[in-house]
N, C-alpha and C positions, 0 to 999 in steps of 0.2 A: 525167562524160563529156559532150562537146559534139559534136553531129553535125547537119549540115544535111540535112533531109529533102526529098524531091521532092514533087510535087503528086499523085502517083498514090495513090488511095485503095484500100487493100486490104480493109479491113473498114469497113462503115458499118451501125450498128445504131441504130434509132430507136424510141422508145416501148416498150422491152422490159419486160414485166411477167411475174412468175411467182408463183403462190400455192401454198402447201402447206396445204390446208384453209383455215382463217381467217388463216393467217400470210402476210403480203405480203412474200415473200422478196426480190423484185427489183422496184423501183418506177420505172417510166418511165425506164429506163436509156438514155442516149445514149452512143454509143461510136464512135470513129473510129481507124483505124490506117493510117498512110501508109507508103509504101515508104521504107526507111531508118530507120524508127522502132524503138527498143527501148523499149516503153511499160511503165512500172511501174504495176501495178494493185494499189493498196494498200488495206488495211482490217484492222481487228482480227478476231480469231477470231469467226466467226458473223455477219460483216457482209454476207455474200452473195457473196463472191469466187468460191468454187468453183461455186456455182450459176450465176453469171454466165458463168464459163468453160465450164461444161457446155453452156449455151445457145449461146454463140458457136461452140462446136465442133460443134454439131449433136447432141450426146449427150442433150440434154434439150430438149423443145419449150417455147417460151414460151407463155404464155396470151394474150399480145397483143404486137404489134410486128413489125418487119421487119428482116431481116438480109441483107446482101449480102456475099459473099466474092469479092473480085477480080472483081466485076461479076455474079456468079451469085447469084440469090435462094436462100437456104438452104431455104425451104419449097417453092418452085416447081421448083427444080432442085437437089435435095439431093445427087445423085451428083456433078455437076460442081462444086458449091460445096465439098463435103468433100474433093474431090481437090486443092483449093487449100490445104488445111490439114494441118499436122502437130501432133499433140496429145500432150503428156506430162502425164497426170493426176498428182495428188498421190501416188497409189500406182501406180508404173509397171506396165504390163500385161505382165509378163514371164512366160515359161514357163521356169522355172529348171532344169528337167530337160534342156533343150536346150543345145547349144553356141551361142556367139554367132553363128556363121555360119548354123547351122540356123535359129535364131530370126529373124535378119534376112532370110533367104531366104523364110521363111514370111510375114513382114510384107510383103515385096516382092510376093509372090503375091496377098496380100489387097488390095494397092494396084493389082493388075492391071498390073504392069509387064510389058513385052514380055520373053519368055523370053531373048532374045538380049542384053538389057541388064541382067538381074538381077545377074550376077556383077560387072559394073562398078559398078552402083549400090551393092552391098554393100561393095565395096572402097573406094569414095569415102566412104560413110557412116562406115566404120571409120576411115579415114584422118583425116577431119574431127573425129572424136570421140576420137581417141587410142586406138583399139582394134585397130590392125593386128596387134599381137603376141599377141592373146588370142582370135582367131577360133575356135580349136579347143577352147577351154576351156568347161566347163559354166558357165552363168550362176550357178548356185548356189554355185560355188566362187570367185566374184569378190567383191571388197570392195564395200561399199555405194556408194562413189564410182564404181567401174567399172560397177556395175549401173545407176546413174543415167545414165552415159554411154551404156549400151546402150539405155536408155529414150529418150534424146535421138536416138540413131541411128535407132531405128524411126520417130521423128517426122519425120526428114528424108530417109528412104530414097527417097522419090519426088520430092525437090526441090520442096517446096511453096512457095508465095509467102508463107504465113503459118505461124509456129510459135507455139503456145500452150504455155507452161510453167507448171504449177501447183505452187508450192512446190518447186522443183527441188533445193534444197540442204538440206531438212529432214533431220536425223539425220546429216549429214556432219560430219567433223572439219574444223578450220580449213584444213588443206592441201587437202583435197578441195573445200571451198567455194571456195577461190581458183582451183582448176583449173576448176571448173564455171563460175565467173564469166568466166574467160578464154575458155572455149569459147563462152559466150553472146555475148560481145563479138565474137568472130570470126564467128559465125553471123549476127550483125546486119549484117555487110557485104553479105550477099546475100539476106537475108530480112527481112520485117517480123516483129517478135517482141513478144508480150505476155507479160510476166513477172508472174504473180500471186503476191503474197507479203505477209507482214506484217513482214518484216525490212527495216528502213530502210537499213542499210548496203549491202544487196544492190542496192537501187534507185540509191543514190548512186554505186555502183561502176560500173554498166553502163548505166543508162537515160538517155535524152535527154528523155523526157516522163513525167509522173506524173498518175495519176488516183486519187482516194481515194473509197472507198465506205463508207458507214456506214448500218446498218440498212436495207440494200438500196437505198440512194439515193446517186447520185453527188453528192458535196458539194464537190468541188474538182478542178480540172485546170489544169495549167500546165506549162511547159517547165523543165528543170533549169537552163538558163542564167539564167532569170529568178529562180528560187528561190535559186541561188547568189549572184546579185547582191543579193537581199534579205537574205541571211545575212551580207553584208559591208556593212551599212548605213553611211552616212556621218553618221548622227545619233548624238549622245551626250547623255544626260541627266545634268545636274549638280545636286547638292543641297548647299546651304550652310547653315551655322548661322544666318547673318544675311542680311538683304536686301543684294544687291550692285548696283552701278551697271553695268548691262549696256552702257552707252554706251562704256565703256572697251574693250569687245571689238569694236566696230563697225569699227575701222580695221585689224583683224588680217587680213592677206592669207590667204585660205583659209577664212574664216568666211563662209558663204553666207546664213545666216538664224538669227535668235535668237527663240525662242518662250518667253514667260513662262508657266510652268505654275502657279506660285503665288508667294508672297512670297519663298520661299527656293529655289525650284527653277526650272530653265529647261532647254530642249532646244535644242541648237545643231546646225545642219546644216553640215558641213564640205565642202570641195571633194572631188570624186571622184578628183582627182589625189592619189595617196598621199603624195608628197613635200610637196605644199602642205598637206595635212591634218595630217601629222606636225609640220610647222613651226608650223602654227596652234595645235595642241595645246600645243606648248612655249611659245609666246608667251602663250597664255591662262593657263597655269599660272604663268608668270613674273609676270603682272599680279596673279593671286590672291595670290601670295607677297608682292609689293610692297605690296599693300593690306591684308595681314594678315587676309584672310578665311579662315574655316575651311571647307574643302571636306570634306563628310561622305561623299559618294559620287560616282562618275563611272562611269556604266553605258552602254556602247554599245547602241543600239537595233537588235537583230538579230532575225530570225525564220527560224529554220532549218526544214528539212523535218521534223525531229523535233517542233519546237514547233507547226508547222502541223498535223501529224498528231494530236498530243495534244489541241490545241484543238478539232479537229473530231470526234474520236472519243470524247472524255470528257464533252462538254457536249451533251446531247440537244437543247437549244434551238438551239444554233448549228448542229448537224448538220441540223436541219430547215429552217433559214432561210438558211444561208450560200449566197450566190450563187457559182457557179463562175466562175473566172477564165479568160480567153481564153488558149489556148495559141497560140504563134506558131510 
C-alpha cells in the first residue's frame, strides 16, 4: 500500500518507559502517527507491543514520558485526549448477551454522544463495518469475524481521529482476515490507524509505515515505499569457479557498478530501469558463456520486510544497537 500522509501529527509520544517490577517492558519509546497513516507496529510475542498500545490508549500509565493525542496531553487532559481515540484491544470488550444495536448504543453513551446523534452514529458505524444486517442479533450468535467487526465498530462509534487495533485478525479464517484488512484500509481514508501485530502479511497488505519493537525498544522505523524499493534491489552477487576479467562487463549498458568481493565473487549494480537491467543481465551471461567461465551462483541482493524483522528480532545484539531509519 502506498499513501501520501499530511503533516498533521495525531499522536506524539516521547521517552515512554514502563516497568513491571524489575522488568523494563518499554524503553524510551518514541512514537508518531500522522493523519493518513496506517502504521504497522511490529514485534514478536512478548516484545512489548500490547503494553505500548495500552499506554498510548491511556489504559496503562507510563512510568516516564509524554504523550499527546491530537494536541491533548494524555496525562494533563485525559478526557479530551481519550475522546480522540478508538481502541480495539486484542480481546474485544464485547457484552455478548446484548444485540449489536444494544451494545453499540451502550458504547455511544459511554462516549457521551448527544442523545439526538446516537442512532445516526450507530447506523454509520454499522454501515462502515458491514454490520447493517445484524443489528438485532445477539453478539454471542455472531461468527468470530463479525464479532471483530463489532469490536471495531465500538472503536469508531464517536468518529475519533485515531484508531488503535491490537491484533485484530487473530483467530480469524482467511476470508475473515481479508475482510478485516479491507475494512482497515477503508477506515484509513478518514482516520490515523495504528495496527499492532506480529503478522507481516497484515502490515504489507494495509500499512504505509512500519515500526518494529524488540525487548521493549524501538529498533526500526521506515515507510513501506522504501522497504518495497529495498526488496527490489538492483544489485546481484555473482560467484564463479575461477577468477574473471571484470573489464569485459564495463561496457555493458545498464551495468552501473562492479564491486570485487573476492577472487571469484563480485557484486554488480544494475540500472533501476527494468528493461535496461534485463538486457544487461543477458549481455553479461552471454560474455560468461563466450569466455567459458563457470557461474556457480547468481543471487539478487534483496532485503524484504520479513528479512528485516528476522534480523532485528532474533539477534539480541543487533536489536540493542540498530539505529532506526528515518521515515519519510
